[in-house]
N, C-alpha and C positions, 0 to 999 in steps of 0.2 A: 652216414659217414661214407666218404669216398676212399677207395683203395689207395689212391695217390697220396693221401694224408698219412698213411701208415708205413712203418718200417718193421722189418723182422725184429722181434724183441719187444715191441710195444704191447702193453697190457690192454685188453678189451674184455667185453662181456658177451657171452653167447645168448641165444634166445631163451635159454633156461636160467639165466642170471649167474652162470658160472664164470668166474674170472680166470683168464689164462693169457699166456704170452703167445704172440704170433710166431710160428716157426717157419711158415711159408706164406707167400702172398699169391692167392688165387682170387681173381676178380670176383667171381660169383660167390665164393664163400666169404670173402673179406667184407663185402658191402652188407652182408647180413649181420655183421657184428655191431655191437653198440659201444659208443665211447663211454669211458668211466669218468664221471665228474671228479675233478680234482678237489680233494678235501685236506684238512689238516692231518688226518690219519694217514693219507697217502704220502704227504710230505715227510712225515716222521718215518714211515716205512722206508723211504728213499734215503734216509740219513740226514735230513735237514733238521737243524736245531731251531727251536722257537726263541726268538729274541723279543724285545718289547713290542714292536709293531711290524715285524716281518719274520720270515723264515730264512735261514742262511745255510748254505752248503759249504762246509770247510774243504770239501773235495774240489773246490773251484777250478779255475782255469788261469791262464797266464796273467790276466788282468786282476785277479783277486777272487774274492768270494762271489758266489751267486746268491743274490737276495731275491726272494719272492715275497711280494706284498699282497695282503688280502684286499679285495675290492667287493663292492656289492654284487657283482656278477661272477665271482670266482676269485682269481688271483691275477697278478701281473708281474712281469719282469721289467726292470728299468735299469739301463746303463747309459749314463749321459743323456742324450736326446732320444735314444732308442727305447721305445716302450712296446712290450708285447703282451697282449691279453692272453691269459692261459685259463681255459675253462675245463680242459680234459687232461687226464693222465698222459695220454699218448703225445699231446702237444708239449707237455713239460719234458717228456723223454726226448722228443725231437729237438727241442731248444737246447737241452743239456748236451746232446750229441753234437749239435752244430757249434757250440761254444768250446767244448772240451775234447771232442773226437773220441769220447768214451761213452759207453752205455750207462744209462742210469737204471740201476736194478734195485730190488728190495734188499735191504741190509739184514 
């Protein structure tokens, strides 16, 4: 994982398997962290509701709900012609922030 992919507030795992939120970005410390695979459990923790074939956040943005769809390699977000593959928790957090200008945190 590269430090440039992370923001303060992103969830990661340390070398001991402990999950925590990044409070500061230090290059040497940050690159030693591991990304957390995005799972249904994490989507539920973030307040997404499971619908028939996707997960939806009612805390959406100006355009409506944020829908996250399962895929063989994780999940993906699609809005019109824009599609973004999301394999890790921090990627979902960053996408959510880009769309809403709000932090995605555990509920």
